[in-house]
C-alpha positions as a printed NumPy array, in Angstrom:
array([[ 50.348, -13.175,  73.882],
       [ 50.843, -13.084,  70.094],
       [ 48.081, -15.639,  69.613],
       [ 45.679, -13.483,  71.593],
       [ 46.462, -10.415,  69.412],
       [ 45.873, -12.488,  66.297],
       [ 42.648, -13.752,  67.751],
       [ 41.486, -10.175,  68.468],
       [ 42.405,  -9.039,  64.957],
       [ 40.607, -11.98 ,  63.369],
       [ 37.565, -11.307,  65.569],
       [ 37.493,  -7.637,  64.461],
       [ 37.79 ,  -8.664,  60.84 ],
       [ 35.   , -11.22 ,  61.345],
       [ 32.728,  -8.56 ,  62.78 ],
       [ 33.537,  -6.154,  59.96 ],
       [ 32.787,  -8.837,  57.357],
       [ 29.584,  -9.743,  59.196],
       [ 28.542,  -6.077,  59.21 ],
       [ 29.322,  -5.774,  55.504],
       [ 27.319,  -8.909,  54.744],
       [ 24.306,  -7.476,  56.618],
       [ 24.581,  -4.184,  54.668],
       [ 24.835,  -6.069,  51.397],
       [ 21.824,  -8.223,  52.257],
       [ 19.808,  -5.094,  53.055],
       [ 20.905,  -3.569,  49.761],
       [ 19.862,  -6.77 ,  47.99 ],
       [ 16.382,  -6.553,  49.541],
       [ 16.073,  -2.919,  48.39 ],
       [ 17.146,  -3.813,  44.883],
       [ 14.77 ,  -6.774,  44.691],
       [ 11.893,  -4.494,  45.814],
       [ 12.829,  -1.901,  43.181],
       [ 13.038,  -4.606,  40.534],
       [  9.601,  -5.963,  41.456],
       [  8.16 ,  -2.458,  41.34 ],
       [  9.762,  -1.792,  37.957],
       [  8.393,  -5.091,  36.576],
       [  4.931,  -4.207,  37.902],
       [  5.102,  -0.769,  36.33 ],
       [  6.272,  -2.336,  33.078],
       [  3.304,  -4.72 ,  33.116],
       [  1.015,  -1.794,  33.877],
       [  2.471,   0.14 ,  30.955],
       [  2.039,  -2.84 ,  28.637],
       [ -1.569,  -3.272,  29.78 ],
       [ -2.257,   0.455,  29.233],
       [ -0.716,   0.313,  25.772],
       [ -2.908,  -2.692,  24.878],
       [ -5.991,  -0.975,  26.245],
       [ -5.135,   2.173,  24.293],
       [ -4.792,   0.174,  21.089],
       [ -8.137,  -1.539,  21.676],
       [ -9.881,   1.769,  22.423],
       [ -8.322,   3.391,  19.378],
       [ -9.653,   0.57 ,  17.22 ],
       [-13.067,   0.781,  18.815],
       [-13.097,   4.533,  18.227],
       [-12.22 ,   4.029,  14.564],
       [-15.017,   1.481,  14.192],
       [-17.539,   3.774,  15.874],
       [-16.552,   6.707,  13.674],
       [-17.035,   4.51 ,  10.598],
       [-20.451,   3.431,  11.873],
       [-21.377,   7.049,  12.573],
       [-20.4  ,   8.049,   9.02 ],
       [-22.428,   5.186,   7.557],
       [-25.469,   6.111,   9.674],
       [-25.177,   9.765,   8.626],
       [-25.026,   8.73 ,   4.958],
       [-28.035,   6.468,   5.374],
       [-29.969,   9.249,   7.128],
       [-29.197,  11.629,   4.325],
       [-30.41 ,   9.087,   1.777],
       [-33.63 ,   8.629,   3.759],
       [-34.159,  12.408,   3.936],
       [-33.724,  12.668,   0.193],
       [-36.215,   9.842,  -0.398],
       [-38.698,  11.46 ,   2.007],
       [-38.358,  14.824,   0.253],
       [-38.913,  13.188,  -3.127],
       [-42.064,  11.507,  -1.78 ],
       [-43.309,  14.772,  -0.34 ],
       [-42.613,  16.549,  -3.614],
       [-44.51 ,  13.973,  -5.64 ],
       [-47.558,  13.99 ,  -3.388]])
C-alpha cells in the first residue's frame, strides 16, 4: 500500500512539473516574440536615424545651392542694370 501512495505522490509531482514546464515554454515563446519585436523596432529606429541624417545633409546642400543661386542672380541683375544704364 505504501508503494501505491508513493506512486500517486510521484505522479502528482510529475504532472505539476509537466504543467510548470508548459507554462515556462509558453513564457519563453512570449519573450522571444517580444525580443524579436524589440530588435525590429531597434532596426527601424536605426534606419530612421540614418535617413534623418541623410535628409539633413541633403537639406544643408540644397540651402547652400539656393544661397549660391540667389547670389548669382543678384550679380546678374546688377550687370543687367549696368548695361541698361549705359545704353
